[in-house]
C-alpha angles and dihedrals in degrees: 000000000000142000126210142188121194141179116210146178119217126192116192109185134175132218138281103052112264094036117131116279133202110221135161152141124259149158133245131196129181148109146225148209127222129174148124137203132196120205132178096275104025149339143249128209131183135184123175133165124174136166145161116238118203117197120202092203116088089215093066125063120231119224148123129301115199139173126187131179124172131172129181124183128186134178108209094184137345088280106032125065136169135205128190122184131180131189128177140151153135122249116205107203094347134296146162125281114231113196139175089242125039092226092060091081097052099114101032116117126157123223119236094216100041122084089204130045114185122193141176131184130176127183137180128188132188120195133190122200107208096175141344089280107027127063141153136209140186124199137190129188141180125202142170142177128200131187128198099215116100110250096027113122119222125196143213123203149167133204136193130188144173128206139188118205129198120188111212094180141347090279104032130067130171123198140179122213138188119191136180122200129187122195127184122193130215125252092031091285093146145267138257136208120200125192115190131185121185147151123231131204116199120189131180106214129195124290101019096311123138129188128194126181127180129185135176141096141280133216110212120195112187126180136168143095122315120208111201121186113228121191113223126190120207130164092347094310127108121207136164125249126182128233112208122198142146123262132196119175138163123213133183116214136179116251119213133160130171130182130185120185136177123187126178137144091267106038146016128208130177126175121178129176143154151115127272146131112280135179094255130232108282094275097053114045117203106000142185101240128197113184150148131200136176147179131202131183126181132170109229088191139339089281101036133062131183119199132169140170143166147147149213129215135178119200126197117183118240099172117039133042096273105116102178128083127239132209132201126191126188135179133175131179131182133189114193126186130180115224093183136358094288106009123080145154130236132202116193138177127192128188130185125177123188115194129224118284109204107294093349113102122236128246135224127197123195119182129176122185138180130185152128129280134204110204127186089212129053094248130107119250121258134195092283 
């Protein structure tokens, strides 16, 4: 476990250049727990980081920023195995989710107008090994996102899938998967059902590298109520009325996911990208999302660690009346150094860029922090 105290400077600016910005100094305190344990029939891993950030500027809201990732695996017999994973957190002015598994971040999108984005995702998987080459698995998950800005639309959803795996060799496995996802939106905005079918190639490469590639298609059925602004002129004045009507549309989208990982005693690298139908970000409802994210950690020495991560996503609405696309870019970097066995320092930088949505200007957040860390182990602190 570890405890930290930081001072920071945060600049929250709006586009175009020259627009008003909300900037200020502040302080942050918090802590975290990280650990893993392997036993004869399974393993358990936990990463948690949480802190309270206090802004001195009245234009920025103080609050908590938290990140949780938990994975439990268990082999009941030689043929049956079980996996449970949990992710949750609160983003204060955006961020990037760093999880123990790349799939834990599938449904997490931050809202450009909401200071806080709250998320939760739970998943269970049961696998059966019929032979050395053939196996099966079923998976179920529950997820939700909430935003604290009035007008933003959160969602709650569930997903189920079934897969068949065939192992061609010790390093290569091919699988086929069918999944069904249901998403319901707040304020009666609508609901979406997504059926996806895809094939996956998994390959263990040399020197601790692993590659996974999935390809297929998705059928997206979205229904709800569309609210369309209509300008009306009367007696020399122009005002806006709203036309409300139901919508029900079906779209077919390509499905693609790719993951590259490298794990060794000295470094860790994860890169994930793809295209799929996602629940949106509170402004967009169901959206066609193209994105990529990554994390890298490397010990510069026994006392010093460098870690960085980030992501990019592009959302295009496929359910409500929003016709434009929206991009989000994030980047975080951390340099941790131990001064003594349990006392260290940490320098961190976080960047979030929200693109323009129609006539609404974008927003950029830059935050730099520096502070001291107490660590129960003689290891430098990382991003999570």
